[in-house]
C-alpha positions as CSV (number, residue, x, y, z in Angstrom):
1,M,93.5,56.9,85.0
2,L,95.3,56.2,88.0
3,K,93.6,55.7,91.2
4,I,96.2,56.3,94.1
5,K,95.6,54.4,96.7
6,D,95.5,55.5,100.5
7,K,98.4,53.3,101.6
8,Y,102.0,52.1,100.4
9,D,104.8,50.1,101.0
10,V,107.2,52.9,99.6
11,V,106.6,56.4,98.5
12,V,109.3,57.6,96.4
13,I,109.3,61.6,96.0
14,G,111.2,62.6,92.6
15,S,111.2,60.5,89.3
16,G,115.2,61.5,88.1
17,S,117.7,58.8,87.5
18,S,117.4,58.0,91.6
19,G,114.0,58.2,92.3
20,C,113.2,55.7,89.3
21,A,116.3,53.4,89.8
22,S,114.9,53.2,93.5
23,A,111.8,52.7,92.5
24,I,111.6,50.1,90.4
25,R,113.9,48.1,92.6
26,C,111.2,48.7,95.5
27,A,108.6,47.1,92.8
28,Q,111.4,44.3,92.0
29,L,111.3,42.9,95.6
30,G,107.3,42.9,96.2
31,L,106.8,46.3,97.7
32,K,104.1,48.0,96.7
33,T,105.7,51.4,95.7
34,L,104.0,55.1,94.4
35,C,106.7,57.3,92.3
36,V,105.6,61.2,92.5
37,D,107.4,63.8,90.6
38,N,106.0,67.7,89.9
39,L,109.0,68.0,87.7
40,Q,108.0,70.5,85.0
41,H,108.6,69.2,81.6
42,S,109.9,71.2,78.5
43,Q,107.9,72.0,75.4
44,S,109.0,68.5,73.4
45,Q,108.6,65.8,76.2
46,K,105.3,64.4,76.7
47,L,103.8,63.9,80.1
48,M,104.5,60.5,81.2
49,P,105.3,58.1,84.0
50,G,109.0,58.3,84.8
51,I,111.1,61.4,84.4
52,F,114.2,60.2,84.3
53,T,115.6,61.9,81.1
54,N,115.2,65.4,82.7
55,A,118.6,64.1,84.1
56,L,121.6,66.6,82.5
57,C,123.6,63.9,81.6
58,L,121.7,62.5,79.0
59,E,120.5,65.5,77.5
60,M,124.9,66.5,77.3
61,V,125.5,63.1,76.2
62,A,122.7,62.7,73.3
63,L,123.6,65.9,71.7
64,L,127.6,65.4,72.1
65,V,127.3,62.3,70.1
66,S,125.2,64.2,67.1
67,A,128.2,67.2,67.2
68,K,131.2,64.8,67.5
69,L,129.4,62.8,64.1
70,Y,129.2,66.5,62.1
71,D,132.8,67.6,63.4
72,D,134.6,64.1,62.2
73,V,132.4,64.6,58.9
74,A,133.1,68.2,58.5
75,K,137.0,67.6,59.6
76,N,138.4,64.1,59.6
77,I,136.4,62.0,57.2
78,N,138.9,62.6,53.9
79,A,141.6,60.5,55.8
80,H,139.6,57.9,55.7
81,G,139.3,58.4,51.9
82,I,135.4,58.9,52.0
83,Y,134.9,62.5,50.3
84,V,131.0,64.0,51.3
85,E,130.4,68.1,49.6
86,N,128.5,70.5,51.2
87,V,128.2,69.2,54.6
88,T,125.1,71.5,56.1
89,L,124.7,71.6,59.7
90,N,120.5,72.0,60.8
91,V,120.5,72.6,64.9
92,S,116.8,72.6,65.1
93,Q,116.7,68.6,64.0
94,M,119.9,67.9,65.8
95,V,117.8,69.1,68.9
96,Q,114.8,67.3,67.9
97,R,116.3,64.1,67.6
98,K,118.0,64.5,71.1
99,N,114.7,64.8,72.3
100,N,113.0,62.2,70.4
101,V,115.8,59.6,72.0
102,L,115.1,60.7,75.5
103,A,111.2,60.5,75.0
104,Q,111.6,57.1,73.7
105,I,113.8,56.6,77.0
106,N,110.8,57.8,78.8
107,R,108.7,55.4,77.2
108,D,110.8,52.4,78.2
109,I,111.1,53.6,82.0
110,A,107.0,54.1,82.1
111,K,107.1,50.5,80.3
112,Q,108.7,49.4,83.6
113,F,106.8,51.0,85.7
114,N,103.7,49.4,84.5
115,E,105.7,46.1,84.1
116,Y,106.7,46.3,87.8
117,Q,103.0,47.8,88.8
118,V,105.2,51.4,90.0
119,D,102.2,53.7,90.3
120,F,103.0,57.1,89.3
121,I,101.6,60.4,89.7
122,H,102.6,64.2,88.3
123,A,102.3,66.1,91.3
124,K,103.2,67.7,94.3
125,A,104.7,66.1,97.4
126,K,105.5,67.1,100.7
127,L,106.5,65.1,103.7
128,L,104.0,66.1,107.3
129,S,105.6,63.2,108.7
130,P,107.9,59.9,109.2
131,K,104.6,58.0,107.5
132,T,102.5,61.0,106.0
133,V,103.0,62.5,102.8
134,E,100.9,65.7,101.0
135,I,99.7,65.1,97.4
136,T,98.6,68.3,95.7
137,S,97.5,67.4,91.8
138,T,94.9,68.5,89.3
139,L,94.4,65.3,89.6
140,E,93.6,64.5,93.2
141,S,91.2,67.3,94.8
142,P,91.4,68.2,97.8
143,N,94.7,67.5,99.0
144,K,95.5,63.9,99.0
145,K,97.0,62.2,102.4
146,I,98.9,59.0,102.1
147,I,100.4,56.6,104.4
148,A,103.2,54.7,103.5
149,Q,105.6,52.3,105.7
150,H,108.7,53.8,104.3
151,I,109.3,57.2,102.3
152,I,112.3,58.2,99.8
153,L,113.8,61.5,99.3
154,A,115.0,61.8,95.6
155,T,114.2,65.3,94.8
156,E,118.1,65.6,92.6
157,S,119.4,69.2,92.3
158,S,118.9,72.2,89.9
159,P,121.4,74.8,88.6
160,I,122.9,77.3,91.1
161,P,121.2,81.4,90.3
162,I,124.0,83.6,89.8
163,P,122.9,87.2,91.4
164,C,125.0,88.9,88.3
165,A,123.2,86.7,85.6
166,A,119.9,86.7,85.4
167,I,118.8,83.7,83.7
168,D,116.0,84.7,80.8
169,N,117.0,81.6,78.6
170,K,117.0,83.5,75.9
171,Y,120.3,85.4,76.0
172,I,121.3,84.2,79.7
173,L,120.7,80.7,79.7
174,D,120.9,77.6,82.3
175,S,122.4,74.7,81.2
176,S,119.1,72.6,80.2
177,A,118.3,75.6,77.6
178,A,121.9,75.9,76.5
179,L,121.0,71.9,75.5
180,N,117.9,73.2,73.1
181,L,119.0,76.6,70.6
182,D,117.7,76.3,67.0
183,E,121.1,77.8,66.0
184,V,124.8,77.6,66.6
185,P,125.6,81.1,68.3
186,K,128.7,83.6,66.9
187,R,130.4,83.6,70.1
188,V,129.3,81.7,73.5
189,A,130.8,82.0,77.0
190,I,130.4,79.8,79.7
191,L,130.3,80.4,83.3
192,G,132.2,77.5,84.9
193,A,135.0,75.7,83.6
194,G,134.1,72.6,85.6
195,V,132.2,69.1,84.2
196,I,129.0,70.9,82.9
197,G,131.4,73.7,81.3
198,L,133.5,71.8,79.4
199,E,130.5,69.5,78.3
200,L,129.0,72.5,76.9
201,G,131.9,74.3,75.3
202,G,132.9,71.0,74.1
203,I,129.5,70.6,71.9
204,W,128.9,74.1,70.7
205,K,133.2,74.2,69.7
206,K,132.2,71.4,67.5
207,L,129.0,72.6,65.9
208,G,130.9,75.9,65.4
209,A,130.5,78.6,68.0
210,E,133.8,80.5,69.2
211,V,133.7,79.5,73.1
212,I,135.1,81.1,76.3
213,L,135.2,79.7,79.2
214,L,135.1,81.6,82.2
215,D,136.1,80.2,86.0
216,A,136.9,81.5,89.4
217,Q,139.4,78.8,90.6
218,E,143.2,79.3,89.5
219,T,143.4,75.8,89.0
220,F,141.6,73.8,85.7
221,L,139.6,70.5,86.7
222,G,141.3,70.8,90.6
223,L,139.4,67.7,91.0
224,A,140.9,65.6,89.1
225,D,144.3,64.0,88.8
226,H,146.9,66.9,88.1
227,Q,148.8,65.3,85.6
228,I,145.2,64.3,83.4
229,S,144.2,67.8,84.2
230,R,147.2,69.3,82.7
231,V,146.5,67.1,79.2
232,A,143.3,68.2,79.3
233,Y,144.2,71.3,79.1
234,K,146.9,71.4,76.5
235,V,144.2,69.4,74.0
236,F,141.2,71.6,74.7
237,T,143.4,74.7,74.2
238,E,145.0,73.0,70.7
239,Q,141.0,72.2,69.8
240,G,140.2,76.1,70.2
241,L,138.7,76.2,73.5
242,E,139.3,79.0,75.2
243,F,140.1,79.1,79.1
244,R,140.3,82.2,81.4
245,L,140.8,81.6,84.6
246,G,140.5,83.1,87.9
247,T,138.1,85.1,87.0
248,R,135.4,86.6,88.6
249,V,132.0,87.9,86.9
250,I,131.0,90.9,88.2
251,S,127.7,92.0,85.8
252,T,126.2,91.1,82.8
253,K,123.6,93.3,80.8
254,V,121.6,92.0,77.4
255,A,122.0,94.9,74.5
256,N,121.3,94.4,71.1
257,K,120.9,91.0,71.1
258,K,124.2,90.6,72.9
259,V,125.2,89.7,76.2
260,L,128.4,92.1,77.5
261,V,130.1,90.3,80.3
262,E,132.0,92.7,82.7
263,Y,134.7,90.1,84.7
264,Q,137.7,91.1,86.7
265,D,141.0,88.9,87.3
266,S,144.2,89.8,88.2
267,D,145.2,92.0,85.7
268,G,142.0,94.2,86.3
269,T,138.5,94.0,84.8
270,H,137.7,93.4,81.0
271,G,135.0,93.0,79.5
272,I,133.4,90.5,76.8
273,R,130.7,90.8,74.2
274,V,129.1,87.6,73.0
275,D,125.8,86.0,71.6
276,K,124.9,83.6,74.6
277,L,126.2,83.4,78.5
278,I,125.6,79.6,80.0
279,V,125.5,79.8,83.4
280,A,127.3,76.1,84.6
281,S,128.3,77.3,87.9
282,G,126.8,74.5,90.2
283,R,123.9,72.7,91.6
284,K,122.1,73.1,95.0
285,P,119.7,70.5,96.2
286,N,115.9,70.6,95.6
287,S,114.6,70.7,99.0
288,E,112.8,73.6,99.1
289,N,109.3,73.0,100.4
290,L,109.9,69.3,100.7
291,S,109.0,68.7,103.9
292,A,106.5,70.5,106.3
293,P,108.3,72.5,109.3
294,E,106.5,70.4,111.9
295,A,108.1,66.9,110.2
296,N,111.8,68.0,111.7
297,L,114.0,66.9,108.7
298,L,117.0,68.1,109.7
299,L,118.7,69.8,106.7
300,D,121.9,71.9,106.5
301,E,122.7,75.2,105.8
302,N,122.6,74.7,102.1
303,G,119.6,72.8,101.8
304,F,121.4,69.0,101.8
305,V,119.5,66.7,104.1
306,H,121.4,64.9,106.5
307,V,121.8,61.5,106.4
308,N,124.0,58.6,108.2
309,E,126.0,56.0,106.0
310,K,122.7,53.8,105.2
311,C,120.9,57.2,103.7
312,R,118.8,57.4,106.4
313,T,117.6,61.0,107.5
314,N,116.6,61.7,111.3
315,L,113.4,60.4,111.0
316,P,112.5,56.8,110.9
317,G,111.4,55.5,108.0
318,V,112.5,57.7,105.7
319,Y,115.9,58.2,103.5
320,A,117.4,60.2,101.2
321,I,119.5,59.7,98.0
322,G,121.4,61.6,95.3
323,D,121.7,64.9,94.9
324,L,119.7,65.3,98.1
325,T,122.7,64.4,100.4
326,M,125.9,65.2,100.7
327,L,127.3,61.6,100.7
328,G,129.6,61.4,97.5
329,P,129.5,63.8,94.5
330,M,126.2,64.8,92.3
331,L,126.7,62.4,90.2
332,A,123.7,60.1,88.4
333,H,125.2,56.9,89.0
334,K,126.1,57.5,92.4
335,G,122.1,58.1,93.4
336,M,120.9,55.1,91.1
337,A,123.7,53.1,93.6
338,E,121.8,54.9,96.6
339,G,118.3,53.7,95.0
340,V,119.4,49.9,94.5
341,F,120.7,50.6,98.3
342,V,118.1,51.5,100.2
343,A,115.2,49.6,98.3
344,E,117.1,46.4,99.4
345,Q,117.2,47.7,103.1
346,I,113.0,48.3,103.5
347,A,113.2,44.7,101.6
348,G,114.9,42.9,104.4
349,I,118.2,42.7,102.4
350,Q,121.8,42.7,103.5
351,S,123.9,44.6,101.2
352,S,126.8,46.5,101.7
353,P,126.6,50.2,101.1
354,V,127.8,52.2,98.4
355,N,131.5,52.6,98.5
356,Y,131.8,56.3,97.8
357,N,135.4,55.6,97.6
358,I,135.6,54.0,94.0
359,L,132.5,55.6,92.7
360,P,133.2,56.2,88.8
361,N,133.9,60.1,87.6
362,V,133.2,61.0,84.1
363,I,133.4,64.2,81.9
364,H,131.4,63.4,78.3
365,S,134.1,65.9,76.6
366,E,136.5,64.9,73.5
367,P,138.6,63.2,74.6
368,E,136.3,61.4,77.8
369,I,138.0,62.1,81.0
370,A,137.4,59.4,83.7
371,W,139.1,58.7,86.8
372,V,137.7,56.1,90.0
373,G,140.2,56.1,93.2
374,Q,143.0,58.4,94.6
375,S,145.5,60.8,92.3
376,E,148.7,61.3,92.4
377,Q,148.4,64.5,94.3
378,A,146.0,63.5,97.0
379,L,147.9,60.4,98.0
380,K,151.5,62.2,98.1
381,S,149.7,65.0,100.8
382,I,149.2,62.1,103.1
383,G,152.6,60.7,102.6
384,D,151.4,57.4,100.9
385,A,154.2,55.6,99.0
386,I,153.4,54.6,95.8
387,K,154.3,53.8,92.6
388,V,153.0,55.0,88.9
389,G,152.6,53.7,85.5
390,I,151.4,55.4,82.5
391,F,150.3,54.0,78.7
392,P,150.1,56.7,76.1
393,L,147.2,56.6,73.4
394,N,149.4,57.5,71.0
395,M,150.7,53.9,71.6
396,N,147.2,51.8,71.2
397,P,146.3,50.6,67.9
398,K,143.0,50.7,68.4
399,A,142.8,54.5,69.0
400,K,145.2,55.2,66.2
401,F,142.6,53.9,63.7
402,A,140.0,55.7,65.4
403,D,142.2,58.8,65.2
404,K,141.4,59.4,68.4
405,A,145.1,58.9,69.8
406,S,145.2,61.7,72.4
407,G,145.2,60.9,76.0
408,M,146.7,58.8,78.2
409,V,145.7,55.8,81.2
410,K,147.6,56.6,84.5
411,V,147.5,53.6,87.2
412,I,148.5,54.4,90.9
413,T,149.5,51.5,93.2
414,C,150.4,50.9,97.2
415,A,154.1,50.5,96.8
416,K,154.2,48.2,99.6
417,N,151.7,45.7,98.3
418,D,150.6,46.9,94.8
419,T,147.0,47.5,95.1
420,I,145.2,49.7,93.1
421,L,144.7,53.2,94.4
422,G,143.6,55.3,91.3
423,I,143.0,54.9,87.7
424,H,142.7,58.1,85.8
425,I,142.0,58.3,82.1
426,I,141.9,61.0,79.2
427,G,140.9,59.6,75.8
428,N,138.5,58.1,73.2
429,N,136.2,55.7,75.1
430,A,137.2,56.5,79.1
431,S,133.7,56.7,80.3
432,E,133.6,53.0,79.2
433,L,137.3,51.8,80.2
434,I,136.4,53.0,83.5
435,A,134.4,50.3,84.1
436,E,137.0,47.9,84.3
437,A,138.6,50.1,86.8
438,V,135.9,50.1,88.8
439,L,135.1,46.7,89.1
440,G,139.1,45.8,89.7
441,M,139.3,48.2,92.5
442,E,135.6,46.6,94.0
443,F,138.0,43.4,94.8
444,S,140.8,45.2,95.6
445,A,142.8,44.3,92.7
446,C,146.7,44.9,92.1
447,S,148.3,45.7,89.3
448,E,149.3,42.2,88.7
449,D,145.6,40.8,88.4
450,F,145.3,43.3,85.3
451,I,148.3,42.3,83.6
452,R,147.1,38.8,84.1
453,T,143.9,39.4,82.7
454,I,144.3,39.0,78.7
455,H,142.5,41.8,77.1
456,S,141.6,41.5,73.3
457,H,144.0,42.8,71.1
458,P,143.5,45.0,69.3
459,S,141.3,46.9,72.2
460,Y,141.0,49.9,74.5
461,T,141.1,48.1,77.2
462,E,144.8,46.6,76.6
463,S,146.0,50.4,77.4
464,I,144.7,49.5,81.3
465,S,146.7,46.5,81.4
466,E,150.0,48.6,79.3
467,A,150.2,50.9,82.2
468,C,150.0,48.6,84.5
469,L,152.9,46.9,83.0
470,A,154.7,50.3,83.2
471,I,154.7,50.3,86.9
472,R,157.3,47.3,86.7
473,S,159.6,49.0,83.6
474,N,162.3,50.6,84.7
475,K,161.7,52.4,81.5
476,P,158.3,54.4,81.8
477,F,156.8,56.1,79.1
478,H,156.2,59.9,80.1
479,A,152.9,61.8,78.9
């Protein structure tokens, strides 16, 4: 059994994506590190150091891979001259495979913890002062106080409860429970048509459910470039997803193994009856009981921890990263980048702060959506002179071969100096393509740089250089 020490260089509270990244980087840099987490595991996950796989994005992508494969085999494989009879679906086995893969990832992280000598304990941790953390655990009695030169808060976020839709995880589900069903519901409603709602809706639609997405916003995917949003709305509607925008859910009721959802829109009050209702309407920081009142950790009215551009809280030697802060969106890779940055600060390494202006945003839908930088509407609203190049993926050979030709690549540049201001993609492998865009923008690339970079042919990546060429064309493509 691990013997927890009385003093550490660094204590990381939380072992989600940002906490694990930070703890490992601290240890790599020679800092004696303890990672603490009290996050509860599902029945399928064994307790072990590193609870990284509780990151919702990993569960989502794991199940989406299986859903896409089933959909392709059931509907699209005949076009390739491959014929499969009596295709059947075992959702329980599909979910179990997801859990098995996540457990393997957990074991890989536990191995990293062990190799870098990161101590881990499953326990509650509370900040008592800038250098003191109280540990409450069944393995440590009485409560243990640990002294640390530096403390990193990384407890991530959890779904926001909706008063009119109380979660029971049988009929009204949170986003995690929605990824662990043992059969396909005939009819599903999802509260929220944002990133999580779209990803969940796409999974269950591919597995055969009728899916209705309810969202209070009048505009679909308002944060994305509006041209990309319009293409996405058309594609998803053609796939059979039903969107009811500008709606406000006012009540839910479970009766006769169904959920009656009552909502209002501009036409009045309506009701729908579904087998499952999934609540995917946002997340809140896990900052409750994170610190003792006498510690004087500064939070805002929504529970976010106040930090400066270097992720430092109002307490000396105490940092907050990931979903706990308002620095950038709630993205796993944002928190991981912050975790590495903070570890390097503590180790005395001079490194640049996280550049929140070029964080990649990804929606793991089908097709995928990804973007980095500014949207066309945002740039026009501030009066910037821009140029736009578009390349439709139905002109890309690799996309055609894969029968994944829906979508486009859109590149926006500064009209004066050709610097890339934003790249927006909807299409197969968008989550991978966006990496080249981020790298280019990190080094202040212009469209000429992408054009002069030779891309392999045929490949998806050449779509970015084609979109850049379109900027310089007198006859650009139109999506």
